[in-house]
N, C-alpha and C positions, 0 to 999 in steps of 0.2 A: 504493500500500500504506500509506503514511504517513497518508493522508487517512482510510482505513478504520480504522486504529489509533486515530487521534484521535477519530473518530466513536464507536467502540465503547468506548473506555477508560473515560470517565466513567460511562457507563451500567452497565458491568460492575462498577465499583467500588461504585457506589451499591446495585446489586442484591445484591452480596456482603455489604455492610454490613447491609442490612435482613434478609437471610437469617440472618446470624450473630446479630443481636439477637433473632431469634425462637428463643430458646435451647431451649425445651421444646415438644414436640408440633409439630414443624415441618411445614410444608405439603408436600404431595406435589409432586415435581418436574414431573410431567405437568401439574398444574393451574397451577403457576407459569409453565411454558413457554406454556401456553394463554393465560394472562393477558397475557404479553408479546406474544404473537402477536395477541391481540385488540386490544391497544393500537396495534400496528403497522397493523392493518387499519382502525382507526378514523380514520386519516388520510384514507382515501378519502371517506367522507361529509363530513368536515370540508372537504375541498377542493371537493366538489360544492356544499355549502351556501355556501362562500365565493364561488363564482361568482355566486350569487343575491344575497348580501349586498353584493357589490361594485357591483351595479346602483344601490344607494341612496347610494353614496359621493358622487356629485355634489351631493347635497342638503346636504352639510356642507362647512365649510371651517375652516381654522385649528385652534384647540383643540377645536372641536366634531368635526372630522374625526378628530383624534387620539383623542378619547374614543370615537367610534364604532368606529374600527378596533381600539382596545385592549379596550374592555369588551364590545362586541357581536360584531364580526367575528372576533376572535381568542379572547378569554377565554370568552365565553358559549358559543360553539359548541364549542370544544375541550373544555372541562370537562363540558359536557352529554354529549357522546358518550363520553368516558372514563367518566363515571358510569354510563351505560347499559351499557357493556361489563362493568363490575364487577357490576352488578345482574343482568345476563343470565348471566354465567359462574359467579359464585361466591356470590351472595346466598343461594340456596337449597341450597348444597352442605353436606353433613355435615361437611366439612373446615373450614368457617367456624364454629369452635366456641369462640372466645374473642375478646375485644375487639381484641387486638393484630392478629389476622388481618385486620381491616379495613384497617389500615395496610399490611400486607404485600401484599395483593392490589391495593390501589389504587395503591401505588407501582410494582408490577410492570407494571400496565397503563399507568401514566404513563410509565414508562421505555420501554415498547414504542413509544409515540407519540413520545417524545423522541428515540429512536434514529433513526427514519425522518426526523424533522425535522432532526436533527443532520447526518445524511448529506447531505441536500439543501443545508443551509447551508454545510457544510464544503467540499463539492465545488464549490459555487457561489462561495464567498467566499475559500477558500484556508486556508492554515495558521494565519494570525493569527486568523481568525474561529473556527477550531476550538479554538485554545488559549484564547481568551476565553470561549467557550461552556462550556468545561470547568468553570469556576468561577462561571458566571452562569446561563445559560439551562437547562442540563441539571440542576444542583442545584435550580433554581427549580421545574422540573416535578416533581421528586421531592417538594419541600415542598408543592406544590399537592396531590400525591397523599397526602401525610401528613395534610394537613388534611381531605381527603375521607375517607380511611380512618378517621381518628380518630372522626368523627361517624357513619360507617357502623357502626363497632364499637359505639358507644353505642346506635345505633338498633336493632341486631340483638338486643341483650340488655337493652333497656329498652322493652318493648312499649308501656308507658303513655305514653311520650314519643316514640314512633317517628316520627310525622309531623314533629315539630319537628326531630329529629336528621337525618332524611332531607333535609329542606329545607336544613339547615345544611351537610350533606354536599355540596351543590351551591353554595350561596350563598357560603360562606367561601372555598373555592378560587377561585371565580369572581372575587370581589372582590380577593383576593390577586394573582391572575393579571392582572386588569384594570389594577390600579394599577401593577404591575411594567411592563406594556407601555406604559401611558400615559406614565410618566416618560421612557421611551425615545423614544416617538413624538412627544412634545410639541415636541422640537426645540430646547430651551433648554439652553445649555451649563451654566448654573448648576445645573440639575437633576441633573447628574452627582453632586454632593455628596449630594443627596436619594437618588439611586439607590444609592449606596454604603451609606448609613445604612439604607436599606430592605432591602438585600440582607443586611446583618448582622442586622437584626431578623428576617428570614425564617429565617436559619440558626438563630438562638436559638429561635424559635418551633417550628421543626421538631424540633429535638433535645428540647425540653421535652415536646412531645406524644408523642414516642417513649418517653421515660422514664416519662411518666405512665401509659401503658398497659402498658409492658414490666414495670413493677413489680407489676402485677396477675397476671402469669403465675406459675403455681404449678408447682414441680418435681414431676413425678409420682413416687409411691413406687415404687422399684424392686422388681421381683418378688422376693419372698423367702418364707421359710417360718417358721412358729412351731411350736415343739414344745410340746405341751400336757403336763400332768402324767401323762396316761394313755399318753403316748408316741406319740400320733397326730400326724402331720405334716399341717398344714392350710395350704393356700395362701392368701395374702392376697387379699381381693376387690378387684380393680382398680377396680371401680365405686365403691367407697367413697371413693377418692381424688378421683374426678370429682365426687362429691357434695360433698366438703369444699371442693373448688375453687370450685364453683358457690356454695356458702354464703359463701365469702370474698368473691366478686365481688358477691353481693347485699348483704352487709354494707357493703362499700365504697360501693356505689351509694346505700344508704339513709343512710349517715353522711356522705356528701360531696355537696355541691351542685355539679353539673357546670357549667363555665363555657363560654359560647359565644364 
């Protein structure tokens, strides 16, 4: 029971945090649950592809082998399938209606994958592994999801740069993930210092990307009435708020150069 608790706890904490940060116009529970489920099932093709990629491992040794395992066998394959899940499940959904939603859905998919992976590692490695992963591997997967979702959100609402942002939605989390794994797999003790610094950098990066898109969220005007001089009561048009929100987002995009 303790192993399951340790496996689920960091995932639930991160999912709750992301859900709470999505203050207005929150995503439907059924689609969020489907995203987590999709992330969990993405483990299957990752494992199958891993069988194939492992056949090429004898071609490498030393740091080359660590690089291959980190950037290709792990990061490339995992981030590719997580991205495919997001694109298949939510890219065309009407609920994906603002930039921050990209982060929400990508993190939920990533946490589905991280949950299965965490269960495997915790039950295989024990309590100490589970506690360590609570502050390292699980949050790292969330940060990879934040990076992916950040660029997916930009791609969704910037059609003139869609190809570039879609590419970045894969490349950035792939590189973040690859370097994270490489530092661990290289096998040098002094790299522990690099790992700690890099982990802190990723935390800062993730929170900044969340804040950057969260501040673009616009609180919808609550349904109210206006009494005209004639005494007629007219309901506010909720569509007007949506138009204003879109105009704010367009003005932000036109006035700000996005960083990759």
